[in-house]
C-alpha positions, 0 to 999 in steps of 0.5 A: 741307427738306434733311438737313444734310451732317453728319447724312448722314455720321453715318447712312452711318457708323452701323455704325462708330458702333455699334461705337464705342458698344460699345467706349466702354461697355467702356472706361467700365466698366473705367475705373470698376470693376475685377475683383478675385478674381472680384468687381466693385469700384469703382475710386473710393477711398472714405474713412471717418472715425470719431469718439470724443467726450470730455467735459472736466469737473471734480468742482467743476462738476457739470453737473447742479447748478443752484445752487452753494452758498456757502463759508466764507471763511478769513482769509488765503486767497483764493477758489478759481478754476476754470480755463476748461475750454473753453480746455483742450479746445483744448489737449487737441485739439492734444495728441491731433493731435500727432506724439507721440500719433500715434507711440504710436497707431501702436505700438498699431495699426500704422503708418499708411498714406498714406490714414490720419490722426489729428486732434482738434478742439473741438466748436462745434456741436450733436450733429448739426452738421458741424464743417466749418461751425463754430458759435458754441458754446464747448463743453468737448467734444473730438472725436477723429477718425481717417480711413482707407479701411477703416471698421474701421481708422478706428474702431480708430485713433480708439478707441486715440487716445482711450484713450491720451490719457485714460491720459496725463491720469490718469498726469500727475495722479497724478505731480503729486499733484493732489487728486481734487477738483481734477482734470480729468475726461475721459469718453467721450460717444460712439464713433460708427461710421465714416461715408463721407466725401462726395467726388467722384462715382464716375460722373464718370470713367465718363461722361468715358471713354465720351464721349471714346472715342465722340467718337474714332469720330465723328471717324474717321467724318468723316475716312473720309468726307473721304477718300472724297470726295477720291478721288471728285473726283480720278477725273473729273480724271484721266479728263479729263487722259487724254482731252486726251492722246489728242486731242493734234495730230500736229504736236505729236508730230512736233515732240517727235520732232524735239526728240529727234533728236541734233545732227550732229557739229560742229554746235552744239546748237540749240533743239528748235524749230529742228531741224525747219526745219534738216532742211527746208532741207537737203532743199530744198538737195539738191533744187536740186542735183539739178535743176541737175545734170539741166539741165547734162546736157541742155545737154551733149547738145544742144550735142554735134556730130553725127557722120556717117560 
């Protein structure tokens, strides 16, 4: 079975493709990594998130109490009503994610970078769940979430926001003189360490760079082969034209020479093809004149009378 033409081209250009593979590998390396202070670091920007979990509760609703005892009714006074803490948890999440809280956190830990942020949300899943896929639970639990390219920075922002919010709640309760038994209580359930955010695969730009650079060398191999083939086809054609010029008849060369003769003065220019015939007519006329002159001279000699002394 005959080997396909494109495989022959690739095999004949194997050294060029080998150089292309080396160049592509070097380009891919620098596309995915950088050398900083003598160390190799990935160019992929890795983000981290840190989360502080707060529990919203009240003194009258003890989560460890199974039975709520009855209370004596006082005439002319309504029964106490407890607010829905799960609804308050949503409001608290908006307060933490607001601009005012962000400004106060920046005043403590420094101005946020473009890759840093602060938000909060009410938990709807179990402790191991991901709020990217919300659950069906309505829990009085708030997650204070901070994001940064540095894990330490993310943890610092999250802890600062949680501390400031708890301090604000206590200050508002004191300013409103709310009894201790009627106050909302906030407690820190967990301060999780920063975790990497799942993003794009850092190997993707490396693979794309390698394939792209190597394909350029493959294209160059086919272009070079095409140029060689074109030159090889032109050489026999040029040889045939040279041989045809050497075999050109002499009549053609004489005709071309006649075409280059300039016309006589007063004679109109004629086409190259009529100049040779004109010269031949002139030569014939001159020959006829010479013959006529010779005949006249002979006739004169014959009729001349002889003289005898």
